[in-house]
C-alpha positions in Angstrom: -48.7 31.7 2.5 -50.2 30.8 -0.9 -47.5 32.9 -2.6 -44.8 30.9 -0.8 -46.4 27.6 -1.8 -46.5 28.7 -5.4 -42.9 29.8 -5.3 -41.8 26.4 -3.8 -43.8 24.5 -6.4 -42.3 26.6 -9.2 -38.9 26.0 -7.8 -39.5 22.2 -7.8 -40.6 22.4 -11.4 -37.5 24.4 -12.3 -35.2 21.9 -10.5 -36.9 19.0 -12.3 -36.5 20.8 -15.6 -32.8 21.5 -15.0 -32.2 17.8 -14.0 -33.9 16.6 -17.2 -31.8 19.0 -19.2 -28.6 17.8 -17.5 -29.5 14.2 -18.3 -30.3 15.1 -21.9 -27.0 16.9 -22.2 -25.0 13.9 -21.0 -23.9 11.5 -23.7 -25.7 8.2 -23.7 -22.4 6.3 -23.2 -20.8 8.5 -20.6 -18.4 6.5 -18.5 -18.9 6.1 -14.7 -16.5 5.4 -11.9 -17.4 4.3 -8.3 -15.5 3.2 -5.2 -16.2 0.9 -2.3 -14.2 0.7 0.9 -13.9 -2.1 3.5 -11.4 -3.3 6.1 -9.9 -5.7 3.5 -9.5 -3.3 0.6 -10.6 -0.6 -1.7 -12.3 -1.5 -5.0 -12.7 0.7 -8.0 -15.5 0.1 -10.5 -15.3 1.4 -14.1 -18.2 1.1 -16.6 -19.3 2.5 -20.0 -15.8 3.3 -21.1 -14.8 3.4 -24.8 -13.3 0.2 -26.2 -11.0 2.1 -28.5 -8.1 4.2 -27.3 -6.4 4.2 -23.9 -8.4 3.9 -20.6 -6.3 4.5 -17.5 -7.0 5.5 -13.9 -4.6 6.9 -11.3 -5.7 5.2 -8.1 -4.6 6.6 -4.7 -5.5 5.4 -1.2 -4.7 7.0 2.1 -5.2 5.3 5.5 -5.3 7.6 8.5 -3.7 10.4 6.3 -0.8 8.1 5.3 -0.5 7.2 1.6 -0.5 3.4 1.2 -1.2 3.1 -2.6 -0.6 5.2 -5.7 -0.9 3.1 -8.9 -1.9 3.4 -12.5 -4.6 0.9 -13.6 -4.7 0.3 -17.4 -7.9 -1.1 -18.7 -7.6 0.0 -22.4 -10.0 -1.8 -24.7 -12.4 -2.7 -21.9 -15.8 -1.1 -21.4 -16.1 -2.4 -17.8 -13.3 -3.1 -15.4 -12.7 -3.6 -11.6 -9.6 -3.2 -9.6 -9.1 -4.0 -5.9 -6.2 -2.7 -3.8 -6.0 -4.9 -0.7 -5.6 -3.4 2.8 -4.2 -4.9 6.0 -5.6 -2.9 8.9 -5.1 -3.3 12.6 -8.2 -3.7 14.8 -9.8 -0.3 15.5 -11.2 2.6 13.6 -9.5 4.0 10.5 -10.2 6.8 8.0 -9.7 5.7 4.4 -9.6 8.1 1.5 -9.7 6.8 -2.1 -9.4 8.7 -5.3 -9.6 7.6 -9.0 -8.5 10.1 -11.8 -9.6 8.5 -15.1 -8.5 9.3 -18.6 -10.0 8.1 -21.9 -11.1 9.3 -25.4 -14.1 10.7 -23.6 -11.9 13.0 -21.5 -10.9 13.1 -17.9 -13.1 12.3 -14.9 -12.9 10.3 -11.7 -14.3 9.5 -8.3 -13.5 10.3 -4.7 -14.6 8.6 -1.5 -13.7 9.2 2.2 -15.0 6.7 4.7 -14.4 5.6 8.3 -14.3 1.9 9.0 -14.1 -0.1 12.2 -12.2 -3.3 11.9 -12.8 -5.8 14.7 -10.3 -8.1 16.3 -10.2 -11.8 15.7 -8.4 -15.0 16.6 -4.6 -14.6 16.9 -2.2 -16.7 14.9 -2.8 -20.2 16.3 0.0 -21.8 18.1 2.2 -23.8 15.8 1.1 -22.0 12.6 4.0 -21.7 10.1 4.6 -18.2 8.7 7.1 -17.6 6.0 8.8 -14.1 5.9 11.0 -12.3 3.4 12.4 -8.8 3.5 14.0 -6.3 1.2 15.5 -2.8 1.0 16.0 0.0 -1.5 17.9 3.2 -2.0 19.0 5.3 -5.0 16.1 3.6 -7.0 17.4 0.1 -6.6 15.0 -2.8 -7.4 14.2 -3.8 -3.8 14.6 -7.5 -4.6 13.2 -10.0 -2.1 15.4 -12.0 0.2 15.1 -15.7 0.6 12.3 -16.9 3.0 12.6 -17.6 6.7 10.0 -19.6 8.6 8.7 -18.9 12.1 6.0 -20.7 14.1 3.4 -18.7 16.0 4.2 -17.4 18.6 7.9 -17.0 18.0 10.8 -14.8 16.9 12.9 -14.9 13.8 16.2 -13.5 12.7 17.3 -14.1 9.1 20.7 -14.8 7.8 22.8 -11.8 6.6 21.9 -11.1 2.9 22.8 -8.4 0.4 20.1 -8.4 -2.3 21.2 -5.0 -3.8 24.8 -5.9 -4.3 27.5 -3.2 -3.7 25.1 -0.5 -2.7 26.7 2.9 -2.0 24.7 5.7 -0.5 25.5 9.3 0.4 24.5 10.7 3.8 20.9 11.9 3.7 19.8 9.3 1.1 16.5 7.7 2.0 17.0 4.0 2.8 13.7 2.0 2.8 13.1 -1.4 4.3 10.2 -3.7 4.6 8.8 -7.3 4.6 5.9 -9.5 3.7 4.8 -12.9 4.8 2.6 -15.8 3.8 0.9 -18.7 5.7 1.1 -21.6 3.3 -2.2 -23.3 2.7 -4.2 -21.0 4.9 -7.9 -20.7 4.3 -9.0 -19.3 7.7 -9.4 -15.7 9.0 -6.9 -14.9 11.6 -4.7 -12.0 12.9 -0.9 -12.0 12.7 0.9 -9.4 14.8 4.4 -8.4 13.9 6.3 -6.8 16.8 9.7 -5.0 16.8 10.5 -5.6 13.2 13.9 -4.2 12.2 16.7 -4.5 9.7 20.4 -4.2 10.9 22.9 -3.4 8.2 26.6 -3.9 8.3 28.4 -0.6 7.5 31.6 0.1 5.6 33.0 3.3 4.2 33.6 3.6 0.4 36.8 5.5 1.3 38.1 2.5 3.3 38.2 4.5 6.5 36.5 2.9 9.6 32.8 4.1 10.0 31.7 5.9 13.2 29.3 2.9 13.7 29.7 -0.6 12.3 25.9 -1.1 12.0 22.9 0.8 10.9 19.4 -0.1 12.2 16.1 0.7 10.5 13.1 0.0 12.6 9.5 -0.5 11.6 6.2 -0.1 13.5 4.4 -2.9 15.2 1.5 -4.0 13.0 -1.4 -6.5 13.0 -2.6 -8.0 9.8 -5.9 -9.7 9.0 -5.0 -12.8 7.1 -7.7 -14.6 5.2 -5.8 -16.8 2.7 -2.3 -17.9 1.7 -1.4 -14.8 -0.3 1.6 -12.6 0.6 0.7 -9.9 3.1 0.5 -6.9 3.0 1.5 -7.3 -0.7 3.5 -9.6 -2.9 4.6 -6.7 -5.0 8.1 -5.6 -4.1 7.4 -2.1 -5.5 4.3 -1.5 -3.4 4.5 1.1 -0.7 2.7 -1.4 1.6 5.9 -3.5 1.9 8.2 -0.6 2.8 7.1 -0.2 6.4 10.2 1.7 7.5 12.7 4.3 6.2 15.4 6.6 7.4 17.8 9.2 5.9 21.2 7.6 5.9 23.3 9.2 8.7 26.8 10.6 8.2 28.9 7.6 9.3 31.9 8.1 7.0 32.9 11.8 7.7 30.8 13.0 4.8 31.7 10.2 2.4 29.5 7.5 0.9 28.3 4.6 3.1 28.8 1.1 1.7 26.1 -1.5 2.3 27.7 -4.3 0.2 27.4 -6.8 3.1 23.6 -6.2 3.4 21.9 -6.9 6.7 19.6 -9.1 8.7 15.8 -8.9 9.4 14.3 -9.8 12.8 10.8 -9.6 14.4 8.5 -11.3 16.9 5.3 -12.9 15.5 2.2 -13.8 17.4 
């Protein structure tokens, strides 16, 4: 028994010595990266980075194994920086995985965090609340420019006028066509939940060849989703390039006997809001 106690004490001493050696070996100004996760967003913290050269971090976020963000955060010239990627999660339990891969003059490093969060329900969109929507679409690397806004009052339904924000868009069968939307509640300062049900975009279809298409319309649906709204910002994001605002996508079907499909007339967005 005494021999075991001696071995354990010796091991503790050895571990302490190794820890001290590791601390001594680390440079005094070594940078650090940490992450916090909540129902409203993922925040990345960076400290002790060099103020010369380039400081960048590749930030990725997954919600329930679905990628929702992949962005490069540039904080060159800053020793300390913070970046928050907002989330709009439906009530319930979600698994969030966040990763930061940093690069600076001190080398490459990063941080990783996986966490399960439970987001509670809340008051629905109050009757008569004005909500402004806009929508967009993209294929072949087009810009995904936003449409004009369309207002709806909770609870209610909206259908936008037909719009073609990407001009004379021509796509081959199998091309990925992405659609999405965002919305804002002007002047809002309360915490409430907005549920968007049956959102979809219906495109008018033509054939580049001039032949009649096998279907005159193409519909791209999106899942029902509930958003926790706490201010008057655009939800889930005001950035037209963010994956958060491309809630639906499909491969373009063969509607023109193997030829290109022409979407020059654009389409309409519709949804029910409560």
